[in-house]
C-alpha positions in Angstrom: 51.2 26.1 4.3 53.1 25.0 1.2 56.9 25.2 0.9 56.6 28.2 -1.5 54.3 30.1 0.8 56.6 29.5 3.7 59.6 30.8 1.7 57.7 33.9 0.7 56.6 34.6 4.2 60.2 34.1 5.5 61.5 36.5 2.8 58.8 39.1 3.5 58.8 39.0 7.3 62.3 37.9 8.5 64.6 39.1 5.7 62.3 42.0 4.7 62.2 43.4 8.3 65.8 43.0 9.2 67.2 45.5 11.6 69.1 47.7 9.0 66.2 47.8 6.6 63.9 48.8 9.5 66.3 51.5 10.7 66.5 52.9 7.1 62.8 52.8 6.6 62.8 50.3 3.7 59.5 48.5 3.3 58.6 45.3 1.4 56.0 46.1 -1.3 55.8 42.7 -3.1 57.3 39.3 -2.9 57.0 36.4 -5.4 59.2 33.5 -6.2 62.4 34.9 -7.7 61.3 38.6 -7.4 60.8 41.3 -4.8 60.0 45.0 -4.7 61.0 47.2 -1.8 60.4 50.9 -1.3 61.7 53.9 0.6 60.5 57.4 1.1 63.8 59.4 1.5 64.1 61.6 4.6 66.7 64.2 5.4 69.0 61.6 7.0 69.1 59.7 3.7 70.6 62.8 1.8 74.1 63.7 0.8 75.7 67.2 1.1 74.0 68.2 -2.2 70.5 67.5 -0.9 70.1 64.3 -3.0 69.6 60.8 -1.9 73.0 59.4 -0.9 74.5 56.6 -3.0 74.8 54.4 0.1 71.0 54.7 0.6 70.4 53.6 -3.0 72.9 50.7 -2.5 71.1 49.6 0.7 67.8 49.7 -1.2 69.1 47.5 -4.0 70.8 45.1 -1.6 67.6 44.7 0.4 65.6 44.0 -2.8 68.1 41.3 -3.8 68.2 39.8 -0.3 64.4 39.5 -0.1 64.1 38.1 -3.6 67.0 35.6 -3.1 65.4 34.2 0.0 62.3 33.2 -2.0 64.2 30.4 -3.6 64.6 26.9 -2.2 67.7 27.5 0.0 68.5 30.5 2.3 70.8 33.0 0.7 73.2 35.8 1.3 74.1 38.4 -1.3 77.9 38.0 -1.7 78.6 40.3 -4.6 77.0 43.4 -6.1 77.5 46.3 -8.5 75.5 49.4 -8.9 75.4 52.1 -11.5 73.8 55.5 -10.6 71.9 56.8 -13.6 70.0 59.8 -12.4 69.4 61.9 -9.3 67.1 60.6 -6.6 65.2 63.5 -5.0 64.1 63.8 -1.4 60.5 63.1 -0.7 60.1 61.1 -3.9 59.3 57.5 -3.1 61.8 55.0 -4.5 61.1 51.5 -5.7 63.7 48.8 -6.1 62.5 45.8 -8.1 64.7 42.7 -8.0 64.3 39.8 -10.4 66.1 36.5 -10.9 68.3 36.3 -14.0 69.9 32.9 -13.5 70.1 30.3 -10.7 72.1 27.2 -10.1 72.2 25.0 -7.0 74.3 27.3 -5.0 74.5 30.6 -6.9 71.9 33.1 -8.2 72.2 36.2 -10.3 69.9 39.2 -9.7 69.1 42.4 -11.5 67.6 45.4 -9.7 66.0 48.5 -11.2 65.6 51.5 -8.8 63.1 54.1 -10.0 61.3 57.0 -8.5 57.6 57.5 -8.1 57.4 59.1 -11.5 58.9 56.1 -13.2 62.4 57.7 -13.7 65.2 55.1 -13.6 67.6 56.2 -10.9 70.0 53.2 -10.7 70.6 49.7 -12.0 72.2 47.0 -9.8 73.2 43.4 -10.2 74.3 40.9 -7.6 75.1 37.3 -6.9 73.5 35.3 -4.1 75.0 32.3 -2.4 72.5 29.6 -1.4 73.4 27.2 1.4 71.6 23.9 1.0 70.2 22.7 4.3 71.0 25.8 6.2 68.5 26.7 8.9 66.3 29.7 8.4 67.1 32.7 10.6 64.8 33.7 13.3 63.5 37.3 13.8 65.8 39.1 16.3 64.2 40.1 19.6 
């Protein structure tokens, strides 16, 4: 297995299936070097008091997309900074897709952009974030 395919597998399986993402129902759709797409079908427990998808759910979706994408690069990463702008309402029972892509990378830092849209292609939120990459850090293992 090449180094790239090992990183993609790690990002998909270990980072993509972390306990919080699993609890929320976030699933990895696609992973490539410097990019990842995750999805969520909002359920009643993802909604706010107005019956729309809660902002924290959208934030978690963007964060997970960035985390998976950031871990496709050469060194393991943590998202250390992020910002989100909510642009439209996210409706229950409409699948959401968060697509993260690399905008810039240096040896230790990476900059990410995430678009969250619904299953009809409507843009719901835009997020950006910065990843910190630790050279030589061991890869995490899947929790038991």
